[in-house]
ZATI-131485 format. One line per field, with one value per residue (C-alpha): residue number from 1; x, y, z. Coordinates in pm, 1 decimal, padded with zeros to 6 digits. Each point is the difference from the previous one (the first is absolute). Example, Ala and Ser with C-alpha at 12.3 -4.5 7.8 and 13.67 -1.06 7.14 Angstrom:
2
n	c(1 2)
x	c(01230.0 00137.0)
y	c(-00450.0 00344.0)
z	c(00780.0 -00066.0)
***
This chain:
218
n	c(1 2 3 4 5 6 7 8 9 10 11 12 13 14 15 16 17 18 19 20 21 22 23 24 25 26 27 28 29 30 31 32 33 34 35 36 37 38 39 40 41 42 43 44 45 46 47 48 49 50 51 52 53 54 55 56 57 58 59 60 61 62 63 64 65 66 67 68 69 70 71 72 73 74 75 76 77 78 79 80 81 82 83 84 85 86 87 88 89 90 91 92 93 94 95 96 97 98 99 100 101 102 103 104 105 106 107 108 109 110 111 112 113 114 115 116 117 118 119 120 121 122 123 124 125 126 127 128 129 130 131 132 133 134 135 136 137 138 139 140 141 142 143 144 145 146 147 148 149 150 151 152 153 154 155 156 157 158 159 160 161 162 163 164 165 166 167 168 169 170 171 172 173 174 175 176 177 178 179 180 181 182 183 184 185 186 187 188 189 190 191 192 193 194 195 196 197 198 199 200 201 202 203 204 205 206 207 208 209 210 211 212 213 214 215 216 217 218)
x	c(-05383.9 00347.8 00100.6 00278.0 00222.6 00245.4 -00176.8 -00028.3 00361.7 00130.3 -00191.7 00119.5 00359.9 -00010.2 -00151.2 00245.9 00294.7 -00101.3 -00010.9 00333.5 00166.2 -00157.3 00127.9 00354.0 00008.2 -00119.6 00273.3 00262.5 -00092.6 -00021.4 00349.1 00136.5 -00127.8 00117.8 00347.9 00105.1 00366.3 -00065.8 -00195.1 00209.3 -00035.8 -00373.1 -00043.4 00181.3 -00202.5 -00318.0 00082.9 00090.5 -00309.1 -00235.7 00161.3 -00010.0 -00359.4 -00150.3 00008.1 -00192.2 -00239.2 -00058.0 -00062.5 -00257.9 -00177.2 -00033.4 -00231.5 -00362.0 -00279.8 -00341.0 -00269.1 -00166.0 -00371.4 -00216.6 00102.5 00346.8 00018.0 00241.4 00357.0 -00053.0 -00252.8 00251.3 00267.9 -00239.9 -00082.7 00365.3 00102.9 -00291.3 00183.1 00225.2 -00305.0 -00087.1 00149.2 00137.5 00348.0 00001.2 00145.0 00001.3 00282.3 -00038.5 00308.5 -00133.7 -00337.1 -00098.3 00221.5 -00067.4 00160.9 -00190.3 00172.8 -00016.5 00050.4 00345.5 00103.9 -00296.7 00091.8 -00341.6 00004.1 00371.2 -00049.8 -00293.7 00167.2 00336.6 -00163.5 -00234.2 00258.7 00031.7 00319.1 -00091.2 -00117.8 -00251.4 -00034.1 -00284.3 00088.4 -00293.4 00059.3 -00297.3 -00046.3 -00250.2 -00047.2 -00071.0 -00178.4 00225.2 00204.3 00314.0 00071.9 00353.2 00066.4 00341.3 00114.2 00302.2 00162.3 -00043.1 00231.6 -00136.2 00204.2 -00254.3 00255.8 00071.9 -00354.6 00131.8 -00013.3 00191.5 -00144.1 00211.1 -00048.4 -00301.6 00102.0 -00299.9 -00295.7 -00302.4 -00314.6 -00306.5 -00172.3 -00324.6 -00185.0 -00320.6 -00288.3 -00290.7 -00172.0 00153.8 00354.8 00027.3 00244.2 -00251.9 -00186.2 00314.7 00203.9 -00286.5 -00130.4 00319.1 00125.6 00355.5 -00094.4 -00150.9 00341.7 00218.4 00244.7 -00009.8 00016.1 -00369.0 -00095.3 00159.0 -00056.2 -00369.3 -00146.3 00199.8 -00084.9 -00369.6 -00017.9 00164.3 -00223.7 -00331.2 00091.3 00028.8 00378.2 00177.2 00269.3 00316.2 00232.1 00361.8 00362.2 00115.7)
y	c(04413.1 -00072.6 -00368.3 -00093.6 -00294.4 00035.7 -00229.2 -00287.7 00042.9 -00000.2 -00317.2 -00172.0 00099.9 -00115.8 -00338.3 -00049.0 00106.6 -00242.4 -00286.4 00112.6 -00005.0 -00333.5 -00169.9 00126.7 -00088.5 -00353.4 -00034.5 00136.3 -00235.3 -00302.7 00062.2 00050.7 -00341.8 -00174.5 00157.6 00086.2 00031.9 00280.8 00242.0 00306.2 -00067.3 -00061.8 00324.0 00197.2 -00168.0 00078.3 00372.2 00015.8 -00197.6 00226.2 00312.2 -00122.5 -00123.6 00282.0 00265.0 -00211.8 -00101.9 00361.9 00109.7 -00274.9 00019.7 00379.9 -00012.3 00096.7 -00081.1 00162.2 -00190.1 00159.0 00073.8 -00213.9 -00173.2 00102.5 00172.7 -00089.1 00123.0 00222.2 00204.8 00053.2 00103.9 00251.5 00145.3 00044.6 00139.5 00246.9 00200.7 00155.7 00146.9 00219.8 00340.2 -00106.9 -00010.5 -00381.6 -00207.7 -00372.5 -00178.7 -00346.1 -00209.1 -00328.5 -00137.3 -00057.7 00239.6 00370.4 00276.8 00307.6 00310.3 00377.9 00182.9 00137.1 -00000.4 00206.8 00368.6 00115.3 -00217.3 00040.2 00356.2 -00101.5 -00309.5 00169.1 00278.2 -00230.5 -00081.8 -00358.1 -00165.4 -00363.3 -00146.4 -00281.2 -00289.0 -00248.9 -00318.0 -00214.0 -00359.2 -00174.8 -00376.1 -00084.5 -00362.0 00077.8 00330.5 00162.7 00318.6 00024.6 00349.5 00113.5 00349.6 00160.5 00322.2 00196.9 00326.1 00276.6 00294.7 00288.4 00221.5 00264.4 00215.0 -00287.4 -00134.2 -00334.7 -00236.0 -00295.6 -00306.4 -00203.4 -00292.2 -00216.7 -00255.7 00076.5 -00203.9 00027.9 -00206.0 00218.6 -00033.0 00145.6 00138.5 00198.7 -00194.8 00160.1 00052.1 00345.9 -00135.8 -00177.3 00103.3 00174.4 00165.2 00125.4 00106.9 00099.9 00271.2 00107.1 00358.6 00112.2 00150.2 -00335.7 -00166.2 -00026.2 -00220.2 -00290.2 -00372.5 -00063.2 00218.8 -00260.6 -00312.5 00029.1 00044.2 -00295.2 -00235.9 00085.1 -00045.0 -00341.9 -00117.7 00112.0 -00174.2 -00326.3 -00023.4 -00093.4 00240.6 -00124.2 00242.9 -00117.3 00114.5 -00137.9)
z	c(-02039.1 00131.4 -00020.5 00240.3 -00088.9 00286.6 00247.1 -00247.2 -00112.0 00360.5 00089.5 -00317.9 00072.6 00364.7 -00087.1 -00283.9 00214.1 00275.7 -00252.7 -00148.1 00343.6 00099.4 -00317.0 00047.5 00370.2 -00082.2 -00263.8 00239.2 00287.7 -00228.8 -00139.7 00351.3 00103.3 -00317.1 -00008.3 00358.0 -00100.3 -00248.9 00214.7 -00089.2 -00372.0 00039.6 00193.8 -00270.7 -00275.4 00192.2 00017.8 -00369.9 -00098.1 00193.9 -00143.0 -00361.9 00011.0 00208.2 -00274.6 -00258.0 00278.6 00098.8 -00360.7 -00051.8 00336.3 00001.2 -00300.1 00053.6 -00243.9 -00041.1 -00188.7 -00301.4 -00021.0 -00228.0 -00321.9 -00122.5 -00336.6 -00279.8 00030.9 -00306.4 00199.1 00280.7 -00249.2 -00156.2 00340.2 00092.7 -00337.5 00003.5 00267.5 -00265.5 -00174.2 00298.6 00075.0 00337.5 00159.1 -00009.6 -00282.6 -00070.1 -00180.5 -00148.6 00068.5 -00137.0 -00106.5 00362.3 00194.0 00048.9 00200.3 00116.1 00128.2 -00006.5 -00330.5 00079.3 -00365.0 -00118.8 -00025.0 00118.8 00309.4 00074.5 00126.8 00216.9 00142.1 00061.4 00202.9 00192.8 00266.9 -00122.1 00125.2 -00060.5 -00326.9 -00014.3 -00243.4 -00003.8 -00187.1 -00111.9 -00115.6 -00156.2 00031.1 -00273.5 00108.9 00365.6 -00069.7 00256.3 00001.0 00211.0 00127.9 00087.3 00134.2 -00047.5 00165.7 -00123.2 00094.9 -00256.5 -00059.8 -00203.6 -00233.7 -00091.3 -00182.9 -00239.1 -00000.4 00115.7 00294.6 00136.2 00170.9 00238.5 00232.3 -00057.0 00257.1 00219.0 -00110.2 00219.7 00040.3 00046.1 00335.3 -00135.0 -00299.1 -00050.7 -00148.1 -00182.9 -00332.6 -00047.5 00032.0 -00336.7 -00272.8 -00223.4 00288.1 00172.5 -00300.0 -00226.9 00233.1 00176.9 00008.1 00071.0 00335.2 00105.4 00019.3 00307.3 -00194.7 00243.7 -00073.8 00068.9 -00296.9 -00225.8 00206.6 00092.4 -00351.0 -00134.2 00285.9 -00008.4 -00377.5 00026.7 00284.2 -00145.5 -00325.3 00189.7 00017.7 00322.0 00115.1 00166.0 00180.1 -00014.6 00031.6 -00335.4)
***
């Protein structure tokens, strides 16, 4: 079942943006009335203030959260689920950055999978960063897309960019989309090497273990 988050995110953004604009307009008009002799300075300060505060506002307001199902499990269970990915013979690898931060991506560095990935037509790499909040039983998901340049003669590759960070508009929900179900039974010919093949199993595993999932830019 496809779950679409776009509608909720758009409504949240529009409401938040309306409040953001109303607050700044109220500040602007109040200062104009209090200091009529400094209108040019106030106007300049208004423009700078809006510009400086809009980016943090946008990053916060663009977040979308999906509630987990049932009672949340301990963080150790979630760590085990994520780390189990490396035990499967699949083109996906998970790297542990810190105790509660993981990064999932394609197995570019594995000789077996390098040949398959480099001939798949892939031009963009994909990284799924998962940050676990043990206290809130919530996982924050950040998606990073980078350009990839293959050097098949040298068995090497180069990633560049990474400035594009997207927030998923949808994900597929279902019992067959968990980590162990997806990666435990997968065959090479099953893969199209698209982001959903990494994203969906992780999100579904988090949700069905009771953890909330927040989609964010940072």
